[in-house]
KENUTOR-360834 format. One record per residue (C-alpha): residue in one letter; x, y, z. Coordinates in steps of 0.001 Angstrom, whole numbers, padded with zeros to 6 digits, always signed. Layout:
! residues N
AXYZ...
//
This chain:
! residues 336
M-023446+008576+000027D-025729+009599+002885M-023625+010629+005872T-025374+008013+007997D-024066+005364+005552A-020458+006542+005862P-018161+003894+007399L-016895+006471+009911L-018954+009220+011539A-016944+012172+012875A-018149+015217+014796Q-016593+017794+017083A-017939+020002+019865N-016879+021166+023325G-013232+020373+022555V-014118+016749+021826G-013603+014888+018560H-016179+012090+018429L-015528+009104+016138R-018092+006346+015551L-017263+003182+013609N-020314+002734+011414R-020432-000715+009812P-022771-002368+012347R-023852-005193+010019A-020162-006157+009706L-019680-005723+013484N-017770-002520+012618A-014951-004483+010992L-012284-002132+009645D-012171-001877+005875H-009846+000317+003825P-012190+003351+003542M-012766+003315+007307V-009033+003176+008085Q-008321+005972+005596A-011098+008140+007044M-009797+007598+010591A-006256+008469+009519R-007369+011669+007771T-009480+012753+010724L-006762+012004+013250A-004227+013964+011190A-006563+016962+011155W-007329+016780+014870R-003781+016054+016052D-002589+019652+015768D-005983+021342+016204P-005987+023181+019544A-009794+023108+019503I-009666+019318+019952R-008546+018315+023444L-009988+014789+023568V-010909+012062+021055L-013756+009659+021855L-014127+006427+019843E-017181+004156+019806G-018781+001477+017646E-022309+001766+016289G-025027-000870+016452G-024944-002073+020041R-023259-005425+019337A-019617-004634+018658F-017007-001970+019223C-014973-003428+016345A-014702-007107+015417G-011313-006588+013717G-010006-005984+010230D-012187-007074+007322V-010260-010291+006642R-012891-011617+004238Q-012132-008627+002046G-008409-009263+002512R-008770-012878+001444Q-010713-011793-001641M-007806-009547-002625L-005495-012564-002452V-007890-014792-004406E-008060-012125-007122G-004268-012005-007282N-004060-008568-005692G-001947-009281-002624A-000350-005841-002987A-003709-004192-002181L-003921-006214+001031I-000420-005116+002068D-001310-001487+001263F-004370-001746+003516L-002387-003325+006356A+000369-000706+006026E-002209+002070+006440E-003886+000264+009339Y-000579-000175+011168A+000333+003478+010517L-003012+004437+012099N-002211+002302+015159G+001108+004141+015501A-000540+007541+015082I-003016+006760+017865A-000128+005858+020182A+001721+009067+019269L-001303+011318+019867E-000531+013747+022688K-004177+014004+023682P-006513+011580+025463W-007846+008883+023108V-010829+007301+024858S-012405+004073+023569L-015771+002991+024960I-015841-000788+024442D-019256-002354+024958G-019412-005556+022908V-016959-007414+020673C-013456-005964+020340M-010977-008183+018521G-007964-007918+016217G-008071-004522+014547G-010471-003339+017264I-007694-003920+019784G-005390-001985+017441V-007505+001190+017420S-008060+001104+021191V-005138-000448+023083H-002598+002176+021952G-004792+005009+023235S-004759+006473+026732H-008133+005186+028005R-009849+001867+027204V-013173+001673+029027V-014918-001719+029045T-018287-002920+030321E-019406-006363+031464H-020604-006912+027871A-017166-006277+026354L-015391-009268+024826L-011728-008801+023864A-009351-011161+022052M-006573-011485+019489P-007755-014659+017663E-005502-014462+014593T-004039-017973+014894T-007535-019314+014083I-007280-017758+010590G-003635-018515+009850L-002395-015043+010719F-000579-013630+013799P-001472-011036+016464D-000764-007864+014504V-001762-004136+014860G+001119-003673+017301S-000485-006039+019810S+002811-007915+020178F+004160-004823+021978V+001333-005141+024536L+001201-008938+024765S+004964-009293+025224R+004859-006928+028214M+002051-008629+030099P+003023-010352+033354G+004443-013859+033096A+003215-015839+030107L-000210-014167+029784G+000773-012718+026408E+001754-016119+025045W-001503-017637+026281L-003671-014897+024757G-001695-014638+021515L-001466-018374+020833T-004996-019437+021825G-006981-016260+021106A-008607-016652+024528R-011574-014319+024957L-011691-011990+027926R-014750-010360+029472G-014561-006717+030522A-013012-006985+033989E-010602-009699+032804A-009414-007336+030047V-008541-004798+032744E-006655-007516+034635V-004333-008210+031694G-004003-004591+030523F-006016-004628+027292A-008366-002219+029079T-007734+000514+031639H-011157+001054+033282F-014267-000998+034007V-017620+000812+033899P-020978-001032+034098R-023097-000753+030971D-025886+001072+032781A-023421+003839+033714L-022204+004260+030138P-024787+006812+028891A-023936+009263+031693L-020205+008733+031102R-020604+009324+027365E-022527+012538+028044A-019833+013781+030424L-017055+012932+027966L-018841+014706+025114A-018962+017739+027395G-015157+017486+027693D-014949+016016+031198T-012203+013333+031118G-012300+013119+034919A-015665+011414+034564I-013880+008162+033661D-012199+007808+037041R-015429+008758+038822A-017479+006173+036913A-014940+003350+036963Q-015262+000471+039388P-012190-001206+040899V-011172-004544+039392P-009757-006803+042116P-007672-009867+041198G-010053-012324+039560P-010134-015199+037061V-006931-014171+035299A-004996-013897+038557A-006247-017351+039535L-004967-018771+036230R-001556-017107+036388P+000370-019997+037994V-000757-022596+035430V-000505-020132+032518D+003071-019292+033491R+003943-022943+034047C+002589-024098+030675F+002759-021142+028280G+006096-019980+029646A+007687-023298+028695G+009831-021691+025987S+008701-023255+022691I+005542-024583+021056P+006523-028261+021554A+007431-027512+025189I+004081-025743+025736V+002246-028756+024309A+004238-031096+026572A+003571-028929+029637L-000175-028870+028966E-000204-032642+028469A+001624-033067+031783E-000795-030693+033540G-003688-033043+032818T-006538-030750+033968D-009731-029878+032085W-008365-026371+031483A-005104-027765+030088R-007004-030159+027817E-009106-027231+026537Q-005966-025242+025712L-004428-028254+023965A-007577-028678+021889V-007318-025041+020785L-003632-025384+019883R-004400-028512+017849R-007222-026710+016018V-005528-023453+014956S-002823-022979+012311P+000373-024769+013417T+002481-022327+011402S+000737-019354+013052L+001560-020766+016483F+005286-020824+015720V+005220-017381+014070T+003322-015893+017024H+005656-017411+019617E+008723-016104+017815M+007252-012613+017263L+006426-012264+020972R+010001-013246+021804R+011336-010596+019429A+008802-007969+020531R+010310-007804+024010G+013324-006066+022497L+011354-003647+020311D+009447-000410+020832L+005959-000004+019358P+007176+001372+015994G+009525-001622+015809C+006664-004027+016518L+004498-002368+013850A+007374-002631+011360M+007702-006333+012255D+003944-006735+011674L+004222-005314+008170A+007285-007407+007290L+005530-010548+008553A+002347-009662+006680R+004305-009720+003421S+005378-013321+004049V+002453-014736+006049T-000566-013500+004043P+000537-015238+000786Y+001184-018451+002741P-001736-020903+002218D-002973-020834+005828F-004371-017288+005803A-006712-017717+002822E-007621-021206+004061G-008303-020076+007622V-010583-017227+006530R-012355-019588+004121A-013044-022151+006838L-014130-019699+009520L-015856-016881+007641V-016550-017815+004004D-017645-021467+003818K-017980-021631+007621D-017247-025362+007680N-014704-024882+010506A-012525-027514+008841P-009355-025728+007737R-006681-027740+005919W-003474-026297+007322T-000039-026377+005683P+001480-028357+007348P-001437-029956+009220R+000341-030747+012507I+002452-028867+015037E+005042-031655+014808D+005496-031028+011069V+006335-027302+011196S+009844-026530+009946P+011835-024037+012052T+013594-023017+008836T+010267-021973+007291I+009406-019892+010351Q+012757-018098+010420A+012441-017362+006692M+009132-015603+007359F+011011-013150+009572G+013477-012459+006799
//
């Protein structure tokens, strides 16, 4: 394989380890070879005194990383190889934990789409730099999954009910909004990114603070009261009732999303965020893996990926089809 075709490009110079996710046609979605290559490289650089900083980017100009390759994961299930999917997720979650444990700056330059697994390889690092073209989200409920990659640790610690809102609806945040909620740490305009990249590759981490622009309270802060009032209601039925009572266009939009995504995923996500508040990051990653073993074989995951990414008919047939039909016993069983 030509090096330029490798799913991960790695180089080092000036004390900097430079990683580039290199599946641009797949929006740099993480597949198993990419995760394994990242894990090997990180293990080599972790204890290498010549590496003082790791810089992560996505190739292609459209996406940092659109998430894990869930189409590939669904194919594993269809072929009766669910164990391969769990092996992949176990390695991905271990990588997320290794990034968090790295005692060196891990800098992600996010200019474009960053969702799911892309959040996982960035949010646990020390610096997450976003531009006005960045778009961040955890949209797993739309494919019958749950916010994994240790994101429950982050979501559950956001102010008020922001984590519930983002985790349940998969709401998409632009660059400055991602700084507001804590997915990102710094906002840098796209036109300043080349100079920042050059400075970072020269080993100058201070360049981030010099290039970053302040993010004053904005759209997210304005939404906080209604988000807390509705998504802090305590249960999925209570959230639905609160949104119905709110009666605004925004509330109706959120209700429409909740009625469209997997009902089972909503209940799983709400419960995992409740549990995550009492766990550290390794505990949240362990919960992710345990849930993956019970949620990925459940019909909604394969069906959600089919509807959104395979057949693209956007008409998933959920099991059960309505929020009102979800059994609390089923949800608790998924948590073992």
